[in-house]
N, C-alpha and C positions, 0 to 999 in steps of 0.2 A: 397269274401273279405279275408278270411283266406288264401286262395291259393295265392292271390296277395301279401299279407303282408309277407307270408313265402318266396316267391320268391324275394321280395325286401330285406329282411334280408340276404338271401343267397348271393345275388349280392353284398351287402355291405361288407360281410366277405371277399370276394375275393379282394376287394379294400383296405383292411388293417384295417378295423374297429375291435378293440379288447378291451376286458375288462382289466382294470388295477386297482391295489390297492396300495395305498401309506399309510404307517404307520410310524408316526414320533414322536420323543421325542425332546423337546427343552427347552431353557431357555428364559425367558422374563425379560428384564432389563429396568426399568424405573426410574423416579425421586424418588419414594418412596419405591421401593421394587425390589427384584430379586427372581424369583421363577420358577417353572417348568410348562410345558404344554405338553399335549399328544393329538395327532390327528390321525384320520383314515379317509381317503378319498377313495371312490370307484367310478369308473366312466368308461368312454369310451375314448379310445385313437384312433385318426385317423391321421396317418402320424405324423406330429410334433405338433398336437393339442391335448389337454386333457381337459375334462370337467367332473365334478362329484360332488355329494353331500358329505359333510364332517361333522363330529361331533368330539368334543374333550372335554378336561377338561382344563380350564384356571384358575390357582390358584393365579393370580396376584391380590393383595389387597382383593377383594371379590371373592370368588370361583364362577365360572360360567361354563356353558356348551355352547360353541359356536356351532351353527348349521349354515352351510354356503354352498355356491357353490364355488368350486375351478376351476379356469381357468388357464391353463398353455400353454406355447408356447416354444418349444425347438428351439434353434437358432443353425443352422448348421445341417449337415447330417453325422457326425462322430459317432462312438460308444460312445465316451465321449462328452456330449453336455452341454453347459450352457442353462439355461432356465429362463424365467420370469414368475411370477405367480401373481394372484390376487384372494383373498378370500373375499366374500361379504355375509353377513348374519345377524343373530341376536345373542345376548348374553343372554342366559336364566339364571336366578339366580339359584344357587345350592339349596338354601333355599328360598322359597317364603315368609316365615315369620320367624321372630326372636323375641322371647319374653325375656324380662329382668324384674327385679322387678318393675320398674316404667315406663317402656315404651315397646311398641311393634313396630317393624319395618316390613313393607311390601315392598318387592322388585318387580320391574317390568322390563320386557325385554327392551333392548336397542340395538343400532346398533353395529355391529362387522365388522371390515375389517382388512386385512393384505395384503400388497403388497411387492414384493421383487424380488430378483434374486437368482439363485442357480446353482448347477452343478450336473450332473448325471454321475456316473461311473458304468459300467456294472460289475457284479461279476460272474454271470453264464449266461446261455442262456436266461432265462426269469426272471432274478433277477438283480436289480441294487441298488446301494447305492446313496442316495440323500443327499446333503448338501445345506442349503439355509439360507439367512439372509434378513431381511426386517423390515418394520415399521408396527406396529400393533396398533389398537385402539379399545377399547370396552367401551360401555356406559351402565349405569344402572340408574334406578330411585328408590328412597326410599321415602316412606311416614312413618314418625315416629309419633306415637301417645303417648303422655305423660299423664299418669293417675295414680291414686293410691298413690299420694305423702303422706308421713306420716303427715306433717303439711300442712295445706291448708290456702290459703290466699283469701281474697275476690276478685272476686265473688266465693263463695264456690262451690265445686263440678264441676268446669270447667276442661275440659281436652283440651290440645292444640295439634295441628298438625303442624309438620314441614315437608317441602319438600326439598329433596336433589337430584340433578342431578350430577352423577359422570361420568367423562370422563377420562379414563386411557390411556395415550400414552406411548408406549414403543418400544424397539428394540427386535425383535424376531430372535433367532438363532435356527435352527432345523436340525436334521439329522434323517435319517430313511431308510427303505427299500421299494422298489417298485417292484411289480411282476405282 
């Protein structure tokens, strides 16, 4: 089995299968906020196709950690190429719980995606500059428990729960290096 697997990997390397890393910094602009994002994607590139897992920091409204799969397709066969991309995954809350004087909030994971277009410009033999723009959305779920109010109303000692579902839609502009 190991011999067959090793020969299969060796054959794929000859066909152009290679490791690639994309590290980006960007701006997120939406209806309620403008802030930064950072992403790192590491994956496999085969000819004009790329796929790999990614992770980042998304500071829009509520800080989250997006964990996603990045799909890219270069358009054209020149050194400088436009590309299309799609990221799909989950948005993990930075803080799972937030406590205040009269309430406690618990956050749960939601959907994350980002789709757009970009352009790659080679800098050196195995180094390229990427620029991209797209539409991004993240979701989070909050359960807020209210308790410990200074004055209490009947029925006494009751605490209430409120449920919030957040959907943040925004424009994403990123730049970074690929090697």
